[in-house]
C-alpha positions as CSV (number, residue, x, y, z in Angstrom):
1,M,11.8,-5.5,24.4
2,M,9.4,-2.8,23.9
3,A,7.8,-3.5,20.5
4,A,8.7,-0.9,18.0
5,L,5.3,0.6,17.9
6,S,4.2,0.3,21.4
7,G,2.0,3.7,22.3
8,R,1.3,4.5,18.9
9,H,-2.6,4.6,17.7
10,A,-3.5,3.4,14.6
11,L,-6.4,3.7,12.6
12,V,-7.0,1.0,9.6
13,T,-9.5,1.9,7.2
14,G,-11.3,-1.1,5.6
15,G,-9.7,-3.1,8.7
16,G,-12.0,-6.1,8.5
17,R,-10.3,-8.1,6.1
18,G,-8.4,-8.6,3.4
19,I,-5.2,-6.9,3.2
20,G,-6.4,-4.2,5.8
21,R,-7.3,-7.2,8.2
22,A,-3.4,-8.3,7.9
23,V,-2.2,-4.9,8.1
24,A,-3.8,-4.4,11.2
25,E,-2.8,-7.7,12.8
26,A,0.8,-6.7,11.7
27,L,0.8,-3.6,13.7
28,S,-1.0,-5.0,16.4
29,A,1.9,-7.7,16.6
30,D,4.3,-4.5,16.7
31,G,3.1,-2.9,19.8
32,A,0.5,-0.7,18.3
33,S,-3.0,0.2,19.7
34,V,-5.3,-0.5,16.2
35,T,-8.6,1.2,15.3
36,V,-10.3,-0.6,12.4
37,L,-13.1,1.4,10.5
38,G,-15.2,-0.3,8.1
39,R,-18.9,-0.5,7.2
40,S,-19.5,-4.1,8.5
41,R,-19.3,-4.2,12.2
42,E,-19.1,-8.3,12.7
43,A,-16.0,-8.2,10.8
44,L,-14.9,-5.5,12.9
45,D,-15.6,-7.2,15.7
46,E,-13.9,-10.0,14.6
47,A,-10.6,-8.4,14.1
48,V,-10.9,-7.3,17.6
49,A,-11.9,-10.8,19.0
50,A,-8.9,-12.4,17.3
51,G,-6.6,-9.8,18.9
52,H,-5.4,-7.6,15.6
53,A,-7.7,-4.9,16.8
54,R,-8.7,-2.9,20.3
55,G,-11.4,-0.8,18.7
56,V,-13.7,-0.1,15.8
57,I,-15.3,2.4,14.2
58,V,-18.3,1.6,11.7
59,A,-18.2,4.1,9.2
60,D,-18.4,4.6,5.6
61,V,-15.3,6.2,4.2
62,T,-16.8,8.5,1.7
63,D,-19.0,10.1,5.1
64,P,-16.9,12.8,6.4
65,A,-18.9,13.3,9.4
66,A,-19.4,10.1,10.2
67,I,-15.6,9.8,10.0
68,A,-15.1,12.9,12.1
69,A,-17.6,11.4,14.8
70,G,-15.8,8.0,14.8
71,V,-12.3,9.4,14.7
72,K,-13.1,11.6,17.7
73,E,-14.4,9.0,19.6
74,A,-11.2,6.9,19.2
75,V,-9.2,9.5,20.2
76,S,-11.2,10.2,23.1
77,A,-10.7,6.0,24.2
78,R,-7.7,5.7,22.9
79,G,-5.5,8.7,22.4
80,P,-4.6,10.9,18.8
81,F,-3.5,8.8,15.9
82,D,-0.1,8.6,15.2
83,I,-0.8,6.4,12.1
84,L,-3.2,5.9,9.4
85,V,-3.3,3.3,7.0
86,A,-6.0,4.5,4.4
87,N,-6.6,0.8,3.1
88,A,-10.4,1.2,2.0
89,G,-11.4,1.0,-1.5
90,G,-13.1,-1.0,-4.3
91,V,-13.2,-1.6,-7.9
92,A,-15.6,-1.6,-10.6
93,T,-15.1,-3.0,-14.1
94,A,-16.8,-2.0,-17.6
95,P,-15.3,-1.1,-20.7
96,F,-14.6,2.4,-21.1
97,A,-17.4,3.4,-23.5
98,K,-19.9,1.7,-21.2
99,T,-18.6,3.6,-17.6
100,G,-20.7,6.5,-17.6
101,P,-20.0,9.6,-14.7
102,D,-21.8,7.6,-12.4
103,Q,-19.2,5.4,-12.1
104,F,-16.1,7.5,-12.3
105,Q,-17.7,9.7,-9.7
106,R,-18.1,6.1,-7.4
107,M,-14.8,5.1,-7.8
108,F,-13.4,8.3,-6.9
109,D,-15.6,9.0,-3.8
110,L,-14.5,5.6,-2.1
111,N,-10.7,5.6,-3.3
112,V,-9.8,9.0,-3.1
113,M,-11.9,11.3,-1.1
114,G,-12.4,8.2,1.4
115,I,-8.4,8.7,2.0
116,I,-9.2,12.5,2.1
117,H,-11.8,12.4,4.7
118,C,-9.6,10.0,6.9
119,A,-6.2,12.1,6.3
120,Q,-7.9,15.2,6.9
121,A,-9.6,13.9,10.4
122,V,-6.3,12.8,11.7
123,M,-3.5,14.9,10.0
124,G,-4.0,18.0,12.4
125,D,-3.0,15.9,15.5
126,M,-0.2,14.5,13.7
127,V,1.7,18.0,12.5
128,A,1.2,19.4,16.6
129,R,2.7,16.4,17.8
130,K,5.3,16.4,15.4
131,F,4.9,12.3,14.3
132,G,2.6,10.7,11.9
133,R,2.7,8.1,9.2
134,I,0.2,8.0,6.4
135,V,-0.2,5.0,4.4
136,A,-2.6,5.1,1.2
137,V,-3.2,1.7,-0.3
138,A,-3.4,2.4,-3.5
139,S,-2.6,0.1,-6.4
140,T,-0.2,-0.5,-9.6
141,A,-3.5,0.7,-10.8
142,G,-2.4,3.7,-9.5
143,L,0.8,3.4,-12.0
144,K,0.2,1.8,-15.2
145,G,-3.1,1.5,-17.0
146,Y,-5.0,-1.7,-17.1
147,P,-8.2,-2.6,-19.7
148,Y,-11.8,-2.2,-18.5
149,V,-11.3,-0.4,-15.2
150,S,-10.7,3.4,-16.3
151,A,-12.5,4.8,-13.5
152,Y,-10.2,2.7,-10.8
153,C,-7.0,3.6,-12.6
154,T,-7.9,6.9,-12.9
155,A,-8.8,7.0,-9.0
156,K,-5.6,5.5,-7.9
157,H,-3.8,7.5,-10.1
158,A,-5.3,10.2,-7.8
159,V,-4.2,8.5,-5.0
160,V,-1.0,8.7,-6.0
161,G,-0.8,12.2,-7.1
162,L,-2.2,12.9,-3.5
163,V,0.1,11.4,-1.5
164,R,2.9,13.0,-3.5
165,S,1.6,16.4,-2.6
166,L,0.5,15.9,0.6
167,A,4.6,14.6,1.7
168,I,5.8,17.8,0.2
169,E,3.3,19.8,2.3
170,T,4.0,18.0,5.4
171,A,8.2,17.2,4.9
172,K,9.1,19.2,8.1
173,T,6.5,18.6,10.2
174,G,7.6,14.5,11.3
175,V,4.8,13.1,9.6
176,T,5.6,11.0,6.5
177,V,2.7,9.9,3.5
178,N,3.3,7.3,1.4
179,A,1.4,5.1,-0.8
180,I,1.7,1.0,-1.2
181,C,0.9,0.1,-4.6
182,P,-0.2,-3.7,-4.8
183,G,-0.7,-6.1,-7.6
184,Y,-3.2,-8.9,-7.4
185,T,-3.6,-9.8,-3.8
186,D,-4.8,-13.0,-2.6
187,T,-8.0,-11.6,-0.6
188,D,-11.6,-12.7,-0.7
189,L,-12.6,-9.8,-3.1
190,V,-10.2,-11.0,-5.6
191,R,-11.6,-14.6,-5.4
192,E,-15.2,-13.1,-5.5
193,S,-14.0,-11.5,-9.0
194,V,-12.2,-15.0,-9.7
195,A,-15.7,-16.7,-9.2
196,S,-17.7,-14.5,-11.3
197,V,-15.4,-14.5,-13.6
198,S,-15.1,-18.7,-14.0
199,K,-18.9,-18.6,-13.9
200,K,-19.1,-16.2,-17.0
201,T,-16.6,-17.9,-18.7
202,G,-16.5,-21.1,-17.3
203,K,-12.9,-21.0,-16.7
204,S,-11.3,-22.4,-13.9
205,D,-10.1,-20.4,-10.9
206,D,-6.4,-21.7,-11.8
207,E,-7.0,-20.4,-15.7
208,I,-8.4,-17.2,-14.4
209,I,-5.5,-16.4,-11.9
210,A,-3.3,-17.5,-14.3
211,Q,-4.6,-14.4,-16.5
212,Y,-4.4,-12.2,-13.5
213,V,-1.1,-12.6,-12.8
214,K,0.6,-13.4,-16.4
215,D,2.2,-9.9,-15.9
216,M,4.4,-10.6,-12.6
217,P,7.5,-12.2,-12.9
218,I,6.5,-14.4,-9.5
219,A,3.6,-16.1,-11.7
220,R,1.0,-15.8,-8.5
221,L,-0.8,-13.4,-6.1
222,I,0.4,-11.3,-3.9
223,K,-0.2,-12.6,0.2
224,P,-2.3,-10.3,2.2
225,Q,1.2,-10.2,4.8
226,E,3.4,-9.2,2.3
227,V,1.6,-6.0,1.6
228,A,1.1,-5.5,5.3
229,A,5.0,-6.1,6.0
230,A,5.8,-3.5,3.2
231,V,3.2,-0.8,5.4
232,L,4.9,-2.1,8.7
233,Y,8.1,-0.7,7.9
234,L,6.7,2.8,6.2
235,C,5.2,2.8,9.6
236,S,8.2,2.7,11.7
237,A,10.8,5.1,13.1
238,D,13.0,4.1,10.8
239,A,11.5,5.0,7.1
240,A,11.5,8.9,8.9
241,A,13.3,9.8,5.7
242,V,11.0,8.1,3.4
243,T,7.9,10.4,2.2
244,G,6.2,10.8,-0.9
245,T,7.2,7.4,-2.7
246,A,4.7,4.7,-4.5
247,M,5.9,1.5,-3.0
248,T,5.3,-1.4,-5.0
249,V,4.7,-5.1,-4.0
250,A,3.5,-6.5,-7.4
251,G,6.2,-9.3,-8.0
252,G,8.3,-7.5,-10.5
253,E,5.5,-6.4,-12.3
254,I,6.4,-2.5,-12.0
């Protein structure tokens, strides 16, 4: 049998690790030709070596010129993009009173403008070809508030708003635009956060993770593969009528 995404070209940003790597692996396993984008060539090359991607773009999503150049090269090599999974992002923590305008700007540039730059680089071809799947990896922080991450929550709420707007704008073009909103996920970034908190507080990793997942009825971290499975559905032909959604993968938290 032909894999469901055979012949589709997918771009996964932040595709060298964590959720992005799991998404690249899932899309590849379903037949897509995957290009992974990120700042670390080593991590991207590892994805290719593992069979989770066919090509790489080394670029920062906050640099629109670099994104445009990388997309042009990938399109020349493997054809226009049918799928964009805009996963690259990051978080900074601080009490609101100590969060300056620069931190709000950094969070917006990385988490929102990074998606905008990538979507603008690929959407034209999708509309022209009357097929496209754009999935923005937001967060439960795009649907509710959390303390000490006001800049991050602001940016992720903006991602959900962007998705809803683009979904309406593209509704009759064959392009769908959706957001995935994971809860705390078992990635190296979360593990690094746990280690940092442990060093500051003296608490064990298990105690810190328990605090992270206290509002999640399943009482555990989300697996990257569980997020990837939801992304895979939104990229499928079966999801043609699903657009403008913010799908949670959060163990019942939302």
